[in-house]
N, C-alpha and C positions, 0 to 999 in steps of 0.2 A: 663431426660433420652435422650441419644443420639439416633438419627435415625439410623437404620441399612440400609445400601445400599448394593446392590449386588456387587460382585467382578468385577473389571474392567479388561478387556482384554487388557493389556498394549502392548502385542505383536501385536494385531490387530491395535491399534492406531499407533504404530510404523510403521507398514506396510503402513497405509494410508499416514503417513508423508513421507515415502520413495517414494511412488507412486506419490505424489504431487511434490516432488523434481524432479523426473525424468520428469514429465510433464512440470515443469517450464523450465528445460533445453531444452526440445523439442520445447517449445513455442519460446525460444530465437533463436534456430537454424532454425526452419521452417520459410518460407517467409511470415509472417503475416505483416500487416501494423503496423506502429509505434504505433498508437492509440490502435489497437486491442491487440498488444503485451503488452502494458502498462496496459490495463484493465485486461487482463487475468493474468498477473503476480501479480497485486495487489489483485485480487480476490483469487488467490491461496495462497498468503501470508497471507491474512486475515483468510482463512480457516485453514491454518496450525497454526496460532496464536491462533485461537479459540480452536482447538483440544488440543494444549498444555495447554492452560489456563483451559479448562474444565476438562481434565482428569489428567494431570500431576501436576497441581496446585490444583486439587480437587475443583474447583469452581462449578462444576456441582452439588455438594452435599451441597453447602452453601445456605444461605438464599437469598431471592430475593433482599434485601437491598444491600448486597455485590455485587450482579450482576449489580445493577444500578450504584454503585460506580465504578465498573470496566469498564462499557460501556460508562460512561460520557466522558472520554478523547477521545475515538474513535469518538463519536458524535461531539465533539467540533472540532476535526481534520477535519472531513468530511465537516463540516460547513465552516471552514476557507478555505479549498481548493476551495469550490464552490464560496465563496465570493471573492477570489482572482483570479479566472479564467478569469474574464474580463480584468485584467491587462496583461495577457499573449498575448492578441490580439493586443497590442500596437506595433507600428512600431518604431524600433530604429532609431533615427535621426543621420544621418551621415553628417558631414560637408564636403563640397566640397573643394578640394585643389585648391584654387584660386592662380594663379601665382602672385608673387609680381610685382607690377608695378614700374619699374625703369625709369630712364631718357631715353627718346627715342631720337635718333639723327635724326635731320631733314636735 
């Protein structure tokens, strides 16, 4: 027998998505630091993705196993980002323009 769940307010979810979209635009326009802007945009994008997945894809009403399957790629992605972060601190090596040594006249 299927579980009965209460009716979802899709208009309310749509309004939250619209509000988050406006906030994302404001974050880009306002003078935040580059790191703060990136963190805020990623947080809002994850929130919007969670809202879409939970309500429009009906994952909120699925079993716990399906939720684990859905969250696994996100966990792996976050893990890879933090594992690769030390590589961002590397300095790009630039070769100096050494003038060619030609014959010098004495």
